[in-house]
C-alpha positions in Angstrom: 24.8 -12.8 16.2 26.5 -10.3 13.8 30.0 -8.9 13.5 31.2 -5.8 11.6 35.0 -5.5 11.0 37.3 -3.1 9.3 41.1 -2.8 9.1 44.2 -2.4 7.1 46.3 -4.7 4.8 50.0 -4.5 4.8 50.9 -5.7 1.3 50.2 -9.4 1.0 51.7 -10.4 4.4 49.8 -8.8 7.2 46.5 -7.6 8.4 45.2 -5.4 11.2 41.5 -6.0 11.9 39.2 -4.4 14.4 35.4 -4.3 14.9 32.3 -4.9 17.0 30.3 -8.0 17.7 26.7 -8.6 19.0 25.0 -11.9 19.9 21.8 -13.0 21.5 22.8 -16.1 23.7 20.6 -18.9 24.8 22.3 -21.6 26.9 21.3 -25.2 27.4 22.7 -28.2 29.2 24.1 -30.9 26.9 25.8 -33.2 29.6 24.8 -33.5 33.2 21.7 -32.6 35.2 19.6 -29.7 33.9 20.4 -26.4 35.4 16.8 -25.2 35.3 15.7 -22.1 33.5 18.6 -20.0 32.0 17.5 -16.7 30.7 18.7 -15.4 27.3 21.2 -12.6 27.5 23.1 -10.3 25.2 26.9 -10.3 24.4 28.5 -7.2 23.0 32.3 -7.0 22.3 34.9 -5.0 20.6 37.9 -6.8 19.2 41.2 -6.2 17.5 43.7 -8.7 15.9 47.0 -8.6 14.1 47.8 -11.4 11.6 51.1 -11.9 9.7 51.3 -14.8 7.2 54.2 -15.6 4.9 53.6 -19.3 4.6 54.0 -20.7 1.1 51.2 -23.2 1.4 47.9 -23.2 3.3 47.8 -26.8 4.3 51.4 -28.2 4.2 53.7 -25.2 4.4 57.5 -25.6 3.9 58.7 -22.0 4.5 57.4 -18.8 6.0 55.7 -17.8 9.3 52.2 -17.4 10.6 51.5 -15.2 13.6 48.2 -14.0 15.1 47.5 -12.0 18.3 44.0 -10.9 19.3 42.1 -9.1 22.1 38.4 -9.5 22.6 36.8 -7.2 25.2 33.2 -8.1 26.2 31.5 -4.9 27.5 28.4 -3.9 29.3 27.3 -1.3 26.7 24.7 -1.3 24.0 22.7 -3.9 26.1 25.7 -6.2 26.8 25.4 -8.4 29.9 29.0 -9.6 30.1 32.2 -7.9 31.3 35.5 -9.7 30.6 38.5 -9.7 28.3 40.1 -12.5 26.3 43.8 -12.5 25.1 45.0 -15.1 22.6 48.0 -15.7 20.4 49.3 -18.4 18.1 52.4 -19.0 15.9 53.3 -21.5 13.2 56.8 -22.0 11.8 57.8 -24.7 9.3 61.4 -25.9 9.0 62.2 -28.0 5.9 65.0 -30.3 4.8 64.4 -31.7 1.3 61.0 -33.5 1.4 60.9 -33.4 5.2 59.2 -30.7 7.1 58.9 -30.0 10.9 56.0 -27.6 11.6 56.3 -26.1 15.0 53.4 -24.4 16.7 52.3 -22.8 20.0 49.0 -21.3 21.2 48.1 -19.5 24.4 44.8 -18.0 25.6 43.8 -16.3 28.8 40.4 -15.0 30.0 40.1 -12.1 32.5 37.9 -12.6 35.6 35.5 -9.8 34.8 32.2 -10.4 36.5 32.9 -14.2 36.7 30.9 -15.1 33.7 32.3 -15.8 30.2 31.4 -17.3 26.8 33.4 -19.1 24.2 35.8 -20.8 26.6 38.9 -22.2 25.0 38.5 -25.7 23.7 40.9 -28.5 23.0 40.5 -32.0 21.5 40.6 -33.5 18.0 43.3 -34.0 15.4 46.4 -31.9 16.2 44.6 -30.3 19.1 45.5 -33.0 21.7 45.0 -35.9 19.3 43.2 -38.9 20.9 40.5 -36.7 22.4 37.1 -36.0 20.9 36.7 -32.6 19.3 36.2 -29.9 22.0 36.5 -32.4 24.8 38.4 -30.1 27.0 37.0 -26.6 27.9 38.4 -23.9 30.1 39.0 -20.1 30.6 42.7 -20.5 29.9 44.6 -22.6 27.3 48.2 -23.6 26.5 49.0 -25.8 23.5 52.3 -26.8 21.8 52.8 -28.9 18.7 55.7 -30.5 16.7 54.3 -31.9 13.5 56.4 -33.8 11.0 55.5 -34.7 7.4 57.4 -36.3 4.6 56.3 -35.8 1.0 56.1 -39.2 -0.6 55.1 -38.3 -4.1 57.3 -36.2 -6.5 56.0 -33.0 -8.1 54.0 -33.7 -11.3 53.9 -31.2 -14.2 50.1 -31.4 -14.9 48.1 -33.0 -12.1 50.0 -32.4 -8.8 48.4 -34.2 -5.9 51.0 -34.4 -3.1 50.9 -37.4 -0.8 52.3 -37.0 2.8 53.1 -39.4 5.6 53.6 -37.8 9.1 53.0 -37.6 12.8 52.9 -35.2 15.7 53.7 -34.7 19.3 51.5 -32.3 21.3 51.2 -31.0 24.8 48.4 -28.8 26.1 45.5 -28.3 28.5 42.8 -26.0 29.6 42.0 -24.6 33.0 39.2 -22.7 34.7 41.4 -20.8 37.2 44.6 -18.9 36.3 46.3 -20.1 39.4 46.0 -23.7 38.2 47.9 -23.0 34.9 51.2 -24.8 35.0 53.6 -26.6 32.6 53.4 -29.6 34.9 49.7 -30.0 34.2 50.1 -30.3 30.4 48.7 -33.4 28.8 50.8 -35.2 26.2 49.4 -36.5 22.9 50.6 -37.9 19.7 49.3 -38.8 16.2 50.2 -40.5 13.0 48.6 -39.7 9.7 48.6 -40.1 5.9 47.3 -37.2 3.8 46.6 -36.3 0.2 46.5 -32.6 -0.6 43.6 -32.5 -3.1 42.0 -29.4 -4.9 39.2 -29.6 -2.3 41.6 -29.5 0.6 43.7 -32.1 2.5 42.2 -35.6 2.8 43.6 -37.0 6.0 43.4 -40.4 7.8 44.9 -40.2 11.2 45.1 -41.9 14.6 45.7 -40.2 17.9 46.5 -41.2 21.5 46.6 -39.3 24.8 46.5 -40.6 28.4 44.4 -43.7 27.9 42.2 -42.1 25.1 42.5 -43.0 21.5 40.7 -41.8 18.4 40.7 -42.3 14.6 40.1 -39.3 12.3 39.0 -39.0 8.7 39.1 -35.3 7.7 38.6 -33.3 4.6 39.7 -29.8 5.2 42.5 -27.6 6.5 44.8 -28.9 9.2 44.8 -25.6 11.1 
């Protein structure tokens, strides 16, 4: 596929982005009985998003705010075979007391019915995305996710080589659904994690453990938390 975007920058704190996307899609069955022959089809979309970011750090922020809202409209023009709309939003807000930071986050996503077919269903699973589940273990047309992440900086700032060391954990609730009528706060799955992390020049190196409803997992990550 290919995507072409344009937009506007608002200083160093916000961005308005819009564009068109095109993809040739070939589906296959990974789990379960084969579905038989599935023809290739085309996906064409227009999309727009607004992002505001005043966080002071990419990986372990202590001040600022991150906010993103987006609309993706899959359309039956220019050879497109799908017709539905996706709405998504997320927010991150750190609250810091000395060396202790609480990072609060919420995400929501909803998919319109359209013609009943959709691509790129919302996914949950993996570290801080319902920790304890495998990555992308849950899929659905709608998503809710909330997080409360805590981390304490163990090491003191160094004048030359500054490699912060953190100890932390998280509480998370979320789920995915195929039908909008099934979306409810009572159906949210709880999860929790504990981790130790080093913020290296190559990105955060994290060793973590997660647990949710009888499922557990260990994670060894090198890269951004979110």
